[in-house]
C-alpha positions in Angstrom: 20.4 -13.8 -0.1 19.1 -15.1 3.2 22.4 -17.0 3.6 24.3 -13.7 3.0 22.2 -11.9 5.5 22.7 -14.5 8.2 26.5 -14.5 7.6 26.7 -10.7 7.9 24.5 -10.7 10.9 26.5 -13.3 12.8 29.8 -11.6 12.1 28.8 -8.0 12.8 26.9 -8.9 16.0 29.9 -10.7 17.3 32.0 -7.5 16.9 29.8 -5.2 18.9 31.3 -3.4 21.8 30.0 -3.2 25.4 26.8 -1.1 25.6 26.0 -1.2 21.9 22.7 -2.3 20.6 22.3 -3.0 16.9 19.4 -3.8 14.6 20.0 -4.9 11.0 17.4 -4.8 8.3 17.8 -6.2 4.8 15.6 -5.5 1.8 15.9 -6.5 -1.8 14.4 -8.0 -4.9 15.0 -10.3 -7.9 12.7 -8.8 -10.4 11.9 -8.9 -14.1 10.5 -5.7 -15.8 8.9 -5.3 -19.2 8.0 -1.9 -20.6 5.1 -1.8 -23.0 4.1 1.0 -25.3 1.4 1.0 -28.0 0.8 -2.6 -27.0 4.3 -3.6 -28.0 7.2 -4.7 -25.9 9.8 -1.9 -25.9 12.2 -2.9 -23.2 13.0 -5.9 -21.0 15.2 -5.8 -18.0 15.9 -7.4 -14.6 17.0 -6.1 -11.2 18.8 -8.0 -8.6 19.7 -5.7 -5.7 19.8 -5.6 -1.9 20.5 -3.1 0.8 21.4 -3.4 4.5 20.1 -1.0 7.1 21.7 -0.2 10.5 20.0 1.0 13.7 22.8 1.6 16.3 22.0 2.6 19.9 24.5 3.6 22.5 23.9 5.3 25.9 20.4 6.4 25.0 21.4 7.8 21.6 20.4 6.4 18.2 21.6 6.8 14.6 20.8 4.9 11.4 22.5 4.2 8.1 22.6 1.8 5.2 24.8 0.2 2.5 24.2 -1.5 -0.8 25.2 -5.2 -0.9 27.2 -6.7 -3.7 26.5 -10.4 -3.0 30.2 -11.1 -2.2 30.5 -11.8 1.5 34.0 -10.4 2.0 33.2 -7.2 0.1 29.9 -6.8 2.0 31.5 -7.4 5.4 34.0 -4.7 4.6 31.3 -2.3 3.7 29.3 -3.2 6.8 32.2 -2.7 9.1 33.0 0.6 7.5 29.4 1.8 8.0 29.3 0.6 11.6 32.5 2.6 12.3 30.9 5.7 10.7 27.8 5.3 12.9 29.9 4.9 16.0 31.6 8.2 15.4 28.2 9.8 14.8 26.1 8.4 17.6 28.1 9.9 20.4 27.5 13.4 19.1 23.7 13.1 19.2 21.3 14.1 22.1 19.7 11.4 24.2 16.2 10.2 23.1 13.8 9.9 26.1 11.5 7.5 24.2 14.2 5.3 22.6 13.1 1.8 21.8 15.9 -0.8 22.0 16.1 -3.5 19.4 15.7 -6.2 22.0 13.0 -8.5 20.7 14.1 -12.2 20.8 11.4 -13.4 18.5 12.2 -15.3 15.3 10.2 -16.1 12.2 10.6 -17.2 8.7 8.0 -17.0 5.8 8.7 -18.0 2.2 5.6 -17.5 -0.1 6.1 -19.1 -3.5 3.7 -17.9 -6.2 3.0 -19.1 -9.7 4.7 -16.5 -12.0 5.1 -16.6 -15.7 8.6 -17.3 -17.1 10.3 -14.1 -18.2 10.7 -15.3 -21.7 6.9 -16.0 -21.9 5.7 -12.6 -20.8 5.2 -11.1 -24.3 3.2 -14.0 -25.6 0.9 -14.1 -22.5 0.3 -10.4 -22.3 0.2 -9.0 -25.8 -2.5 -11.0 -27.7 -5.3 -9.9 -25.3 -4.4 -6.2 -26.0 -5.4 -6.4 -29.6 -5.1 -3.1 -31.4 -5.5 -0.8 -28.4 -2.9 1.7 -27.4 -1.7 0.3 -24.1 1.2 1.7 -22.2 2.4 0.0 -19.0 5.0 -1.7 -16.9 5.0 -5.4 -16.0 7.0 -6.3 -12.9 7.4 -9.8 -11.4 9.7 -11.8 -9.2 10.7 -12.2 -5.6 10.9 -9.4 -3.0 12.4 -10.1 0.4 13.0 -8.5 3.8 15.1 -9.6 6.8 15.5 -8.2 10.3 17.9 -9.2 13.1 19.2 -7.6 16.3 21.8 -7.9 18.9 19.4 -9.6 21.3 19.2 -12.6 19.0 15.9 -11.8 17.2 15.8 -12.9 13.6 13.1 -12.7 10.9 13.0 -13.4 7.1 10.2 -12.8 4.7 10.1 -13.4 0.9 7.2 -13.4 -1.5 6.6 -13.9 -5.2 4.3 -11.5 -7.0 3.5 -9.9 -10.3 1.8 -6.7 -11.5 0.8 -5.1 -14.8 0.2 -1.4 -14.2 -1.2 0.1 -17.4 -3.1 2.8 -19.1 -5.3 2.5 -22.3 -5.2 5.6 -24.3 -7.6 7.0 -26.9 -6.5 9.1 -29.9 -7.7 12.2 -28.0 -5.5 11.1 -25.1 -8.2 10.1 -22.7 -7.2 7.2 -20.5 -8.4 4.1 -18.7 -6.0 3.1 -15.9 -5.9 -0.2 -14.1 -3.5 -2.7 -12.4 -3.8 -6.5 -12.7 -1.7 -8.1 -9.9 -1.4 -11.1 -7.7 0.7 -14.1 -6.8 -0.9 -16.8 -8.9 -1.0 -16.1 -12.6 -4.4 -16.9 -14.2 -4.5 -16.3 -18.0 -8.3 -16.4 -18.2 -8.7 -13.9 -15.3 -6.1 -11.6 -16.9 -7.9 -11.6 -20.2 -11.3 -10.8 -18.6 -9.8 -8.0 -16.5 -8.2 -6.4 -19.6 -11.4 -6.9 -21.6 -13.3 -4.9 -19.0 -10.7 -2.0 -19.4 -11.1 -2.1 -23.1 -14.9 -1.8 -22.7 -14.3 1.3 -20.6 -11.9 2.6 -23.3 -14.8 2.4 -25.8 -17.1 4.3 -23.4 -14.7 7.1 -22.7 -14.4 7.7 -26.5 -17.9 9.0 -26.4 -18.4 12.8 -26.2 -17.8 13.9 -22.5 -20.5 15.3 -20.3 -19.9 18.3 -18.2 -21.7 18.1 -14.9 -22.2 21.0 -12.5 -20.7 21.0 -9.0 -23.0 19.4 -6.5 -23.8 16.3 -4.6 -24.4 13.1 -6.6 -25.2 9.5 -6.1 -21.8 7.9 -6.7 -20.1 4.6 -7.1 -16.4 4.4 -6.3 -14.6 1.3 -7.6 -12.1 -0.5 -5.6 -9.1 1.3 -7.1 -10.6 4.6 -6.0 -11.5 3.3 -2.5 -7.9 2.1 -2.2 -6.7 5.7 -2.7 -9.0 6.9 0.0 -8.0 4.2 2.5 -4.3 5.0 1.9 -5.0 8.4 3.5 -5.6 6.6 6.8 -1.9 6.1 7.0 -1.4 9.8 6.9 -3.0 11.3 10.0 -5.5 8.5 10.5 -5.1 5.3 12.5 -1.9 6.3 14.3 -2.3 6.5 18.1 0.4 9.2 18.3 -1.4 11.3 15.7 -4.7 11.0 17.7 -2.9 11.9 20.9 -1.3 14.9 19.2 -4.6 16.1 17.6 -3.3 15.4 14.1 -5.7 12.6 13.1 -8.8 12.5 11.0 -10.2 10.0 13.5 -9.9 12.3 16.5 -13.7 12.8 16.5 -14.2 9.1 16.8 -12.0 8.9 19.9 -12.8 12.2 21.6 -16.5 12.8 20.6 -17.7 9.2 20.0 -18.5 10.0 16.4 -19.2 6.9 14.3 -18.9 5.9 10.7 -21.4 3.7 8.9 -22.1 0.2 10.3 -21.1 -1.0 6.8 -17.5 0.1 7.2 -15.0 -2.1 8.9 -11.3 -1.7 8.5 -8.3 -3.7 9.7 -4.5 -4.2 9.5 -4.6 -7.8 8.2 -1.4 -9.7 7.4 -3.2 -12.9 6.4 -3.0 -12.0 2.7 0.7 -12.5 2.9 1.7 -9.4 1.0 3.8 -7.8 3.8 5.8 -9.2 6.7 4.4 -9.0 10.2 7.7 -7.8 11.8 8.5 -4.2 11.9 11.9 -2.3 11.8 12.6 -3.3 15.4 11.9 -7.0 14.8 8.6 -6.9 16.7 5.9 -9.1 15.4 2.4 -7.6 15.0 -0.8 -9.7 15.5 -1.9 -11.3 12.2 -5.0 -9.1 12.3 -5.8 -5.9 14.2 -9.3 -4.7 13.7 -9.2 -0.9 13.8 -12.8 0.1 12.9 -15.6 -2.4 13.5 -19.1 -1.6 12.1 -18.2 2.1 12.1 -16.8 2.2 15.6 -13.1 2.9 16.4 -11.9 -0.1 18.3 -8.1 0.1 18.0 -5.3 2.2 16.6 -1.8 1.4 15.4 0.5 1.7 18.4 4.3 1.5 18.1 6.4 0.6 21.1 7.8 4.2 21.0 4.3 5.6 21.3 3.4 3.1 24.0 6.4 4.2 26.0 5.6 7.9 25.6 1.9 7.7 26.5 1.8 4.7 28.8 -0.3 2.5 26.6 0.1 -1.0 25.2 1.9 -1.5 21.9 0.6 -3.7 19.1 3.9 -3.5 17.4 3.0 -1.1 14.6 5.8 0.4 12.5 7.6 3.4 14.0 5.5 5.8 11.9 2.3 3.9 12.7 1.3 3.7 9.1 -0.7 0.9 7.6 1.3 -2.0 6.3 -1.5 -4.4 5.4 -4.7 -2.4 5.1 -7.9 -4.3 4.5 -11.6 -3.2 4.3 -14.3 -5.7 4.8 -16.6 -6.7 2.0 -20.4 -6.2 1.9 -23.2 -7.8 0.0 -23.6 -5.8 -3.2 -22.9 -7.8 -6.4 -20.8 -6.0 -8.9 -23.3 -6.9 -11.6 -25.9 -4.9 -9.8 -23.9 -1.8 -9.2 -25.2 0.3 -12.2 -28.8 -0.7 -11.6 -28.6 0.3 -7.9 -26.7 3.5 -8.7 -29.5 4.5 -11.0 -28.6 8.0 -12.1 -25.3 9.4 -10.9 -21.5 9.2 -11.2 -19.3 6.1 -11.6 -15.7 6.7 -10.5 -13.1 4.1 -11.5 -10.1 6.1 -10.2 -9.2 9.1 -8.0 -6.1 11.1 -8.1 -4.0 13.8 -6.3 -5.7 13.1 -2.9 -4.9 15.3 0.1 -6.5 16.4 3.3 -8.4 19.7 2.9 -9.4 19.5 6.6 -7.6 16.7 8.4 -9.3 17.2 11.8 -12.7 17.3 10.1 -11.8 14.3 8.0 -12.2 16.1 4.7 -10.4 14.7 1.7 -10.0 16.5 -1.6 -8.8 15.1 -5.0 -9.6 14.7 -8.6 -11.7 12.3 -10.6 -9.4 10.7 -13.2 -9.3 8.3 -16.1 -12.5 6.2 -16.6 -15.2 8.2 -14.8 -18.7 8.1 -16.2 -22.2 9.6 -16.0 -24.9 7.0 -15.5 -28.6 7.3 -16.2 -31.2 4.7 -15.4 -28.6 2.1 -14.7 -26.6 2.6 -17.9 -23.3 4.4 -18.7 -24.1 7.2 -21.1 -21.0 9.3 -21.2 -17.6 10.0 -19.7 -17.5 13.0 -17.4 -14.9 15.8 -17.5 -12.4 15.7 -14.7 -13.7 17.3 -11.5 -12.5 18.0 -8.0 -14.2 16.5 -5.1 -14.1 17.6 -1.4 -16.0 15.6 1.1 -15.6 14.2 4.7 -15.1 10.6 5.6 -17.8 11.2 8.3 -20.2 11.8 5.4 -19.3 9.4 2.6 -18.1 6.6 4.9 -20.8 7.5 7.4 -24.4 8.3 6.7 -24.0 8.4 2.9 -22.4 4.9 2.6 -25.3 2.9 1.1 -23.7 -0.4 0.0 -20.3 -2.2 -0.2 -19.5 -4.8 -2.9 -19.0 -8.4 -2.0 -15.9 -8.7 -4.1 -12.5 -7.6 -2.7 -9.8 -6.5 -5.0 -6.0 -6.4 -4.5 -4.6 -2.9 -5.1 -0.8 -3.3 -4.9 1.6 -0.5 -4.3 3.4 -0.5 -7.7 6.0 2.0 -6.6 9.6 1.2 -7.4 11.4 4.3 -6.2 13.6 2.4 -3.7 12.7 -1.0 -5.0 9.4 -3.0 -5.5 7.1 -2.4 -2.6 5.8 -5.2 -0.3 2.3 -3.8 0.3 -1.2 -3.9 -1.1 -4.6 -2.5 -0.1 -7.4 -5.1 -0.2 -10.8 -3.5 -0.5 -14.2 -3.5 -2.2 -16.1 -0.8 -4.1 -18.6 1.5 -2.4 -22.0 2.9 -3.4 -22.7 6.4 -1.9 -26.1 8.1 -1.5 -24.2 11.4 -2.0 -20.7 12.6 -2.8 -19.6 16.2 -3.2 -18.1 17.3 -6.5 -17.0 20.8 -6.0 -15.2 22.2 -9.1 
């Protein structure tokens, strides 16, 4: 597919007219999917698809579009030329954009990351035996995902990566569930079986009679999957420089009032894990690591070139929407084997769900406990809890109430496939809180 992208790029760029600036972005996948229900394979399929995006600029005006690619050069060149003509007719009708960013980066890069993935034919035999007789429903996805970017200034980038994920739920006869995702780039049968065994243990625990707890503040442990959900909120009115400038960020207090989070909390945009490309939609290459919060202090934000132009600051080549592309929270020193003992009596939350801001400026997040969440007494899980709503501020549970952070980091991939398999993952530990507010 890279060869096809290069051929289309070279041809279309040579046909540009005077004054036109063009950026091209290619995204696609070669994936195998396996649908599992009741721990049996129900459907196997594959997807081989690619799209080509256009970013056309003329006389301070900009428009965008996209086409699906067939893999046949002549057919795809015909589609590309047709889309370019459509955009030419459209762009002259649009108003000028005072903060327009031209696709003029001349940087080039190429990254091919090859993983160790199971053969498609072997997937049932490596997955199913460890499931035993449990009722497991899930989706296996594996294969190569790729992105390319090129522009009329001569910039060119290509990124491709192999990965796998098994996103699943274990279900009791009473329809209680344990949800988890096992994912990575290097298949490890032993690690997979241990990961699934831990989920099966939780399934046995949630089969116990549930405990109803009253609204209040509780000592709480949130596992990595739940922490990942919280950190994803930082892409929505969080670490964006534009959002802070426009008073639409939960971190405004950190910038404007010098409010700090816990010294145990450090957060970065870190591309070293290799899950996402460093280049953005304009072909600009971000630093491999940008530390955003260090020891509870806001040290950087994500700044796109558009925001830099609007506010007269320096860009670190974030995406245009200034959302996180490679979020990573630093590990601590708490061993996972010590979590229950140190928690003592309180709540163990494996997952969170339906998160939203209840007060963005105050940093308050609301959501639901979900799936395998437990009541713990004297360091032992004694019962699952009924689903509850939480509502608490990051300035509390990532501030003074953050007691410990686990030493183990877990990969929490984005398993969305709405427009194709995603190239992103949140790398984070679990957190132990002195207090967390369950409200309903």
